[in-house]
C-alpha positions, -999 to 999 in steps of 0.1 A, spaced: -323 410 -190 -338 377 -179 -321 344 -173 -340 329 -203 -324 354 -225 -289 343 -213 -297 306 -219 -310 312 -253 -279 333 -263 -253 308 -253 -268 281 -274 -254 298 -305 -217 293 -310 -214 327 -326 -229 346 -297 -203 364 -276 -176 362 -302 -170 396 -319 -203 410 -307 -210 447 -302 -200 451 -265 -209 488 -264 -245 481 -275 -248 455 -247 -236 479 -221 -259 506 -232 -290 485 -229 -283 473 -194 -289 491 -161 -261 481 -137 -235 508 -129 -201 492 -129 -181 523 -120 -161 524 -88 -162 487 -83 -136 459 -89 -156 451 -121 -147 485 -136 -111 473 -141 -121 443 -162 -117 442 -200 -146 457 -220 -161 424 -232 -161 410 -196 -178 441 -183 -204 438 -211 -212 402 -202 -214 410 -165 -237 440 -171 -258 420 -196 -266 392 -172 -293 392 -145 -272 379 -117 -299 384 -91 -317 356 -108 -287 333 -110 -275 322 -76 -244 301 -67 -244 275 -39 -243 301 -11 -259 332 -26 -274 354 1 -253 341 31 -237 367 52 -201 375 42 -202 354 10 -196 374 -22 -220 374 -51 -208 361 -85 -201 396 -100 -179 404 -70 -160 371 -74 -154 377 -111 -144 413 -104 -118 402 -79 -101 377 -103 -79 405 -117 -76 424 -84 -43 443 -77 -39 424 -44 -26 389 -50 -44 376 -19 -77 388 -34 -70 371 -67 -62 338 -49 -94 340 -28 -115 348 -59 -102 317 -77 -109 297 -46 -145 311 -46 -149 301 -82 -143 265 -72 -162 265 -39 -192 286 -48 -197 279 -85 -185 243 -88 -193 232 -53 -192 194 -48 -188 189 -86 -221 206 -94 -231 235 -116 -255 262 -105 -275 289 -123 -245 313 -121 -219 288 -133 -223 289 -171 -225 327 -174 -195 330 -150 -175 306 -173 -182 329 -203 -170 360 -184 -138 341 -174 -129 333 -210 -131 371 -216 -103 376 -191 -79 350 -205 -60 374 -229 -56 401 -203 -19 406 -195 -27 406 -158 -35 368 -160 3 363 -166 9 370 -129 20 338 -110 10 326 -76 2 295 -56 -34 284 -59 -53 264 -32 -62 234 -53 -29 227 -72 8 222 -63 35 247 -73 33 281 -88 15 289 -121 1 319 -140 -35 330 -132 -42 323 -168 -34 286 -164 -55 283 -132 -85 299 -148 -82 274 -176 -80 247 -150 -113 259 -136 -128 258 -170 -114 222 -173 -134 213 -142 -164 230 -156 -161 211 -189 -156 178 -170 -190 182 -152 -208 190 -184 -200 155 -197 -219 139 -169 -257 136 -162 -281 149 -136 -283 115 -120 -245 118 -112 -252 147 -89 -241 175 -113 -270 199 -104 -304 208 -117 -313 198 -152 -318 233 -164 -284 244 -150 -266 215 -167 -284 223 -200 -272 259 -198 -236 247 -190 -236 224 -220 -250 251 -243 -220 273 -234 -195 248 -247 -192 260 -283 -185 296 -272 -160 285 -246 -142 264 -271 -139 293 -295 -124 315 -268 -100 289 -254 -87 275 -287 -59 301 -292 -43 291 -259 -37 255 -270 -6 267 -288 6 290 -259 44 292 -253 39 286 -216 36 248 -211 14 252 -181 -11 274 -200 -9 251 -231 -16 219 -211 -45 235 -192 -60 248 -224 -57 214 -241 -73 197 -211 -103 221 -212 -106 217 -249 -104 179 -249 -134 178 -224 -154 205 -243 -151 184 -274 -175 159 -258 -202 183 -272 -215 166 -304 -216 199 -321 -178 202 -317 -170 166 -330 -156 179 -364 -128 196 -344 -115 164 -328 -90 155 -355 -73 189 -351 -67 184 -313 -62 146 -309 -25 147 -319 -17 173 -293 -38 155 -267 -16 124 -272 18 142 -275 13 168 -249 -14 159 -225 -8 122 -223 28 127 -211 21 155 -187 35 154 -151 -1 162 -141 -19 129 -135 -53 145 -141 -43 157 -175 -30 122 -183 -63 107 -173 -82 132 -195 -59 122 -225 -66 85 -220 -103 89 -215 -108 113 -245 -86 94 -269 -104 62 -261 -138 80 -266 -125 91 -300 -118 56 -310 -80 57 -307 -58 30 -292 -46 39 -257 -32 5 -248 4 19 -245 -8 49 -225 -26 27 -200 4 3 -196 27 33 -191 5 47 -164 3 14 -146 41 9 -147 46 44 -134 22 39 -105 38 6 -97 73 21 -97 61 49 -74 45 25 -50 77 4 -48 99 34 -43 76 48 -16 76 15 2 114 13 1 118 50 11 96 44 42 115 13 53 146 24 74 158 -12 76 154 -23 40 180 -22 13 177 5 -13 161 32 9 187 58 -1 183 50 -38 145 51 -36 145 85 -19 169 99 -45 147 85 -74 116 100 -58 132 133 -55 140 133 -92 104 126 -103 84 156 -115 59 169 -90 23 158 -98 5 191 -99 -30 176 -101 -56 189 -76 -64 168 -46 -98 159 -60 -101 157 -98 -135 152 -113 -123 125 -137 -110 104 -109 -143 107 -91 -165 101 -121 -163 63 -115 -173 69 -79 -204 88 -91 -216 59 -112 -208 32 -86 -235 21 -62 -235 42 -30 -219 27 1 -242 7 22 -253 26 52 -237 13 84 -270 15 102 -305 3 93 -316 38 102 -297 70 106 -283 76 141 -297 105 161 -278 138 155 -252 146 182 -261 166 213 -238 192 228 -226 189 263 -248 209 286 -219 229 300 -208 238 335 -231 248 362 -237 285 368 -210 301 389 -183 275 382 -151 293 371 -126 264 372 -99 257 345 -122 232 328 -153 254 326 -175 244 296 -195 272 281 -233 267 282 -254 268 251 -267 303 257 -231 315 261 -219 302 227 -221 321 195 -240 303 168 -220 297 136 -229 278 104 -204 258 83 -203 258 45 -178 232 33 -147 246 16 -161 281 18 -160 292 55 -173 289 90 -193 316 108 -179 351 98 -147 336 86 -139 327 50 -110 306 38 -83 328 22 -87 357 47 -57 375 60 -51 380 97 -62 416 94 -95 405 78 -101 379 104 -94 404 132 -120 427 117 -146 399 112 -143 387 148 -140 422 163 -110 413 185 -73 411 184 -55 378 187 -42 368 221 -14 345 207 5 347 174 28 319 164 54 324 137 82 303 122 112 313 101 119 302 65 152 315 56 150 353 60 112 353 60 89 350 89 57 330 83 25 332 104 15 297 116 -16 304 136 -35 330 157 -56 323 188 -86 344 196 -95 337 232 -128 357 233 -142 339 203 -127 305 212 -111 298 178 -76 292 164 -70 304 128 -42 285 110 -25 300 80 -5 290 49 14 318 32 -5 343 52 -40 331 43 -66 312 63 -66 275 55 -80 259 87 -102 270 117 -100 250 150 -129 256 174 -122 253 211 -144 225 226 -149 244 259 -154 280 248 -158 282 211 -189 289 190 -214 262 184 -208 253 147 -237 235 131 -240 213 100 -275 206 89 -286 221 122 -266 194 142 -240 207 166 -203 199 161 -187 217 190 -184 203 226 -201 170 219 -192 134 226 -166 125 198 -180 90 191 -215 104 186 -204 131 161 -183 105 143 -211 80 140 -235 107 127 -210 120 101 -200 85 90 -236 77 82 -240 111 64 -210 105 42 -217 84 11 -189 92 -13 -163 63 -14 -130 72 0 -143 103 17 -134 92 53 -98 88 64 -81 88 98 -51 108 110 -23 89 129 -40 101 161 -73 84 150 -91 117 142 -118 111 115 -113 134 85 -142 138 61 -129 149 27 -162 157 12 -168 182 39 -133 195 47 -140 186 83 -119 168 109 -131 159 144 -104 161 171 -108 156 208 -101 180 236 -100 172 273 -124 190 297 -115 177 331 -129 142 333 -146 143 299 -135 145 263 -154 168 238 -152 175 201 -128 201 188 -139 205 151 -114 216 125 -127 231 93 -102 227 64 -92 235 29 -80 207 6 -44 213 14 -50 207 51 -67 173 49 -34 155 57 -35 166 93 -2 150 103 18 171 79 -3 203 79 -10 210 115 17 226 137 30 207 168 11 231 191 -22 219 177 -13 182 184 -3 191 219 -34 212 226 -50 201 259 
C-alpha cells in the first residue's frame, strides 16, 4: 500500500470508522504475529498492517537503536510500564519533534485513536512531559492535543513539510470522530484531555458545525482547569469562535499576579508574610501543563527571530588535542583517536543510549557494568540516582529508575557531536558562543546558578570540568524534567571535579 493511498483515505471523515478491518488485514503483507503489535486491538493492527511505514519516516528513522514507528505504537500497550512510558516519550520526540509533523505522524495518530478504548489505557503512571500521575488514556489524548495544535499552524511556522502538514490536517475529521466519546468521560483527566484535543481539532473548517456542541464544555471545564495549557486552549478557541473571553483573560492575569506575589514573599526570609505565602502556595492545585506547550510557543513562532549576536556565525568549537602519548597522570585527557564517536539527537538520546532506558538496558548497550552506583532512600524504597561507567566515561542519571540525563566526562568520555561539531573536551566559552548563535527560539537559553548555559530547544547543558590547569566542557544531555539543573542534579554532580 503506498503513502498516496493513505493520504487519500484520511481525507474522508468516514474512512476508518466502522470499516471492515479483516479485509484490510487480508490485503496486506506484513506478518504481525510474535511482535508487540500482535497484542493491539484489531482495528489498530489493521491500520498498522495497511500502512506502508517504510515510506513514512519519523525524525530519526534509520538511526541505530531508534525504533521505527510500528515498534513505538506496538509498545504503547506493553505489559512493562517502563516500555509504555518510553513509547509515549518516543511519540513526542520522534513523531512531533520540535513541534513538527513528519510523514509517519498522521498515520500514527490514527492508530493511537484506535487504542483509546482499550482497558489497558486505564493504567496510571508518571509521564515525562507532565506533572503527576495520570492514565495512559489521558496522556495519549494529550499527545493528540499537541498534534492538533500543530495542524492549526502553517509551514512557515516550522511545522514540517507541506505534504506532511496536509496529511495531518486531512486526518482531523477521523480523529475527532474517534475522540468525541471521551469528552464525557468520568475521569476528569481524560475528559479535560479529550476536550483540549477536540477544541483544537475543531479548527478544521469541515468541523465548524460541531463548535456549538463543545463550546459550553470548553468554557465550563477547560477554562477553569488547573492545567495552564488547557486554560490557554479554552481562551484561544473561544475567542476564535467569537465568544467573549474578557473575564477569562482577567482571571488568568489575576491568578498569575497572585502567584508571582506569593512566590516573591515565599522566597524572602526577612519579609513579612513568608509563612502565609508558603501555606497559600501549598494549597494551590499543581499546574500539570507540560514544560513546553505549543500554544505558548505559537507566538514565538510568528515573532521575528532573535538577531544573531554576530555578523557571521562563529567557528565551530575544536576539541582539546589531549595528553601526549605515554602520559598517565591524574589529569590525562583522552586523545581524539581514543574517544568513541557518538551523535546526539535532542530529547531522543545520545550514542547508544536512549532516554527512558533502565540500568540493565544501559549496561547492555554500553557492554560494561557500572563502577559506581548511587542510591537514596525515600521512605522504605531505595531509588537509583546515578550510575558511573568508567570505561565509557559517562554518568547515567535516573528518575524513577529511568534514564533522564547523561553526563559525559570531559577527560575520558566519548566525543559527542551536534551538526558534526564536538561538544566534549572543548573550551567552554567556545562551545557556548557557537550554541548561542545556533539557538534562535526566544527563551531557549537559560543559566543555572553555577552559570552553566542550558539550551532548552536542545535538551543540552554545558558544564565545566577541571583537567589540571585547564577547564573543558562536560556536556549534559537532558530530558525536559531535568532542565532545572539546580533542583534535578544530585550534589555529587555539582561537586564533580
